C-alpha positions as CSV (number, residue, x, y, z in Angstrom):
1,P,-93.3,50.5,-103.3
2,S,-89.5,50.4,-102.2
3,P,-88.7,48.7,-99.0
4,P,-87.9,50.5,-95.8
5,P,-84.1,50.9,-95.1
6,A,-82.6,48.4,-92.8
7,S,-81.7,49.5,-89.3
8,P,-78.3,49.5,-88.4
9,R,-76.9,46.4,-86.6
10,P,-75.6,46.9,-83.1
11,P,-72.0,46.1,-82.5
12,P,-71.3,42.7,-81.3
13,A,-71.0,42.7,-77.3
14,M,-68.0,42.2,-75.6
15,T,-69.0,39.0,-74.1
16,G,-66.8,36.5,-72.1
17,R,-63.7,38.5,-72.4
18,G,-61.7,37.6,-69.2
19,R,-65.0,36.4,-67.1
20,G,-66.4,33.2,-66.7
21,R,-63.4,31.2,-68.2
22,G,-61.6,28.5,-66.3
23,R,-62.0,27.4,-62.8
24,G,-60.5,29.1,-59.4
25,Q,-57.4,27.1,-58.6
26,M,-56.2,27.0,-54.9
27,T,-53.0,28.5,-54.2
28,F,-51.6,25.4,-52.1
29,N,-51.8,21.8,-52.3
30,V,-54.9,20.6,-50.4
31,E,-53.4,16.8,-50.6
32,A,-50.7,18.1,-48.4
33,V,-53.1,19.1,-45.7
34,G,-54.8,15.6,-45.8
35,I,-57.7,16.4,-47.8
36,G,-58.2,14.5,-51.1
37,K,-59.9,15.3,-54.5
38,G,-63.5,15.6,-54.0
39,D,-63.7,15.4,-50.4
40,A,-65.6,18.1,-48.3
41,L,-63.8,20.8,-46.6
42,P,-64.1,20.7,-42.7
43,P,-66.5,22.9,-41.1
44,P,-64.8,26.3,-39.4
45,T,-64.0,26.4,-36.1
46,L,-65.8,29.1,-33.9
47,Q,-63.2,28.8,-30.9
48,P,-59.9,29.8,-30.2
49,S,-57.0,27.4,-31.0
50,P,-55.0,26.1,-28.0
51,L,-52.0,28.0,-27.2
52,F,-49.6,24.6,-26.5
53,P,-50.0,21.4,-28.1
54,P,-50.9,18.3,-25.7
55,L,-47.8,17.0,-23.7
56,E,-47.2,13.5,-24.5
57,H,-44.4,13.2,-21.7
58,R,-44.8,15.2,-18.8
59,A,-41.5,16.5,-17.0
60,A,-40.6,14.6,-13.7
61,P,-41.7,16.1,-10.4
62,L,-39.2,18.1,-8.6
63,P,-37.7,16.3,-5.7
64,G,-39.1,17.3,-2.3
65,G,-37.6,17.2,1.1
66,E,-34.4,18.6,3.0
67,E,-32.1,17.3,0.1
68,G,-34.1,19.1,-2.6
69,E,-34.3,22.2,-0.5
70,Y,-30.4,22.2,-0.1
71,M,-29.5,21.6,-3.5
72,L,-32.1,24.5,-4.7
73,A,-30.5,26.9,-2.1
74,L,-26.8,25.6,-3.1
75,K,-27.7,26.3,-6.8
76,Q,-29.1,30.2,-5.9
77,E,-25.5,30.8,-3.8
78,L,-23.7,29.7,-6.8
79,R,-25.4,31.6,-9.1
80,G,-25.1,34.6,-7.1
81,A,-21.3,34.2,-6.4
82,M,-20.8,33.8,-10.0
83,K,-22.5,37.2,-10.8
84,N,-20.3,38.8,-8.2
85,L,-17.0,37.6,-9.8
86,P,-15.0,40.2,-11.7
87,Y,-15.1,38.5,-14.9
88,F,-18.9,38.6,-15.1
89,V,-20.0,41.0,-17.8
90,K,-22.9,42.8,-16.8
91,P,-25.5,43.9,-19.0
92,G,-25.1,47.6,-20.6
93,A,-27.6,50.2,-19.3
94,P,-30.5,51.1,-21.7
95,R,-29.9,54.1,-23.4
96,R,-32.6,56.8,-24.1
97,D,-34.3,57.6,-27.3
98,I,-33.4,61.3,-26.9
99,E,-29.8,62.1,-26.0
100,R,-29.3,65.0,-23.8
101,Y,-26.1,67.3,-24.5
102,S,-25.3,67.2,-20.6
103,D,-24.8,63.3,-21.1
104,K,-21.6,63.8,-23.0
105,Y,-19.9,65.1,-20.0
106,Q,-21.1,62.2,-17.8
107,L,-18.6,59.7,-16.8
108,S,-19.4,56.8,-19.0
109,S,-19.3,53.3,-17.2
110,P,-16.9,50.6,-18.0
111,V,-17.8,48.1,-20.8
112,D,-17.2,45.4,-18.2
113,S,-15.8,44.8,-14.5
114,A,-12.8,43.2,-15.8
115,I,-10.7,46.2,-16.1
116,D,-10.1,46.4,-12.1
117,W,-9.6,42.5,-12.1
118,N,-6.2,41.4,-10.3
119,P,-6.2,37.6,-10.7
120,D,-3.4,35.3,-9.1
121,W,-1.3,35.1,-12.2
122,R,0.5,32.1,-10.9
123,R,-2.5,30.0,-11.7
124,L,-2.8,31.5,-15.5
125,P,-0.5,31.1,-18.5
126,R,1.7,34.1,-19.2
127,E,0.5,34.5,-22.6
128,L,-2.7,36.0,-21.0
129,K,-0.9,38.5,-18.9
130,I,-1.2,42.2,-20.0
131,R,2.5,43.8,-20.0
132,V,2.6,47.4,-20.2
133,R,5.7,48.8,-21.9
134,R,7.6,51.3,-19.8
135,L,10.7,53.7,-20.9
136,R,13.7,53.0,-18.6
137,K,15.1,55.8,-16.7
138,G,18.6,54.7,-17.4
139,R,18.3,55.1,-21.4
140,T,17.8,58.8,-20.7
141,T,20.8,59.2,-18.5
142,I,23.1,57.2,-21.0
143,L,22.1,59.3,-24.1
144,I,22.9,62.7,-22.6
145,P,26.5,62.2,-22.3
146,K,26.9,60.5,-25.5
147,C,25.6,63.5,-27.1
148,K,27.8,65.6,-25.4
149,Q,30.6,63.4,-26.6
150,R,29.4,63.9,-30.3
151,V,29.1,67.5,-30.3
152,V,32.9,67.8,-28.8
153,L,34.0,65.1,-31.5
154,D,32.1,67.1,-34.1
155,K,33.8,70.4,-32.9
156,E,37.4,68.9,-33.0
157,E,36.9,67.6,-36.5
158,T,35.4,70.8,-37.7
159,I,38.7,72.8,-36.3
160,K,40.8,70.2,-37.8
161,K,39.5,70.7,-41.3
162,L,39.6,74.4,-41.1
163,E,43.4,74.1,-39.8
164,S,44.1,71.8,-42.9
165,L,42.1,74.1,-45.4
166,E,44.1,77.2,-44.0
167,K,47.2,75.4,-44.5
168,K,46.2,74.5,-48.0
169,E,45.4,78.0,-49.0
170,E,48.8,79.4,-47.5
171,E,50.6,76.8,-49.6
172,V,48.8,78.0,-52.8
173,T,49.2,81.6,-52.0
174,S,53.0,81.0,-51.5
175,E,53.2,79.0,-54.7
176,E,51.5,82.0,-56.4
177,E,53.6,84.6,-54.9
178,E,56.8,82.2,-56.1
179,E,55.3,82.4,-59.5
180,K,54.7,85.9,-59.7
181,E,58.5,86.6,-58.6
182,E,59.8,84.4,-61.1
183,E,57.7,86.1,-63.9
184,E,58.6,89.6,-62.7
185,E,62.5,88.3,-62.6
186,G,62.0,86.8,-66.3
187,K,60.5,90.0,-67.5
188,E,63.3,92.3,-66.2
189,E,66.1,90.2,-67.8
190,E,64.3,90.0,-70.9
191,E,64.0,94.0,-70.6
192,E,67.8,94.2,-69.9
193,E,68.7,92.1,-73.0
194,Y,66.4,94.3,-75.1
195,D,68.4,97.2,-73.8
196,E,71.7,95.9,-74.5
197,E,70.6,94.8,-78.1
198,E,69.5,98.2,-78.9
199,H,72.6,99.9,-77.5
200,E,74.8,97.3,-79.7
201,E,73.0,98.4,-82.6
202,E,73.3,102.2,-82.0
203,T,77.2,101.7,-81.5
204,D,77.4,99.7,-84.6
205,Y,75.5,102.4,-86.8
206,I,78.0,104.8,-85.2
207,M,81.4,102.6,-86.1
208,S,80.1,102.3,-89.8
């Protein structure tokens, strides 16, 4: 009898691919924390950590008595006087998240209060003093007559130029008229000579 057919073998299982290989490594250096290799990790703490570390050196106590109270009052008075000075820059007012249309037409407060500050400039250097350039009134009054004089001079110059051009045109026209008269006189003389020659020829023909 023939042996029974062999059953097909199952495909090899994909075992060990991506699992169980190597050991998990820590993402930080444990020795930097103070734990050596093979040491057991400390147990977890179940209470909140302290807010501030313990102070090794405590601050000196505030001086008491009348002298201390006097210095404290003097310090507060000095701070208040410094805030009231004109060069003290005040903090800007907080703006709203949503701006209104009417806010555009409200008067905006100055950036600081130093705009209205008028110090004693004798105690400060001259370079810090703001100088506003203003137009002098004398310059405007001086410029007006100069313009008039220039206009008068221009008119006189134009009149002189026109007169000189007229004289030149008259001279040119007189020269042209003289040339024309000379040409006409020359033509008349030529005509007279031509008539005399014709008359002589006629008389010669008759005499012959």
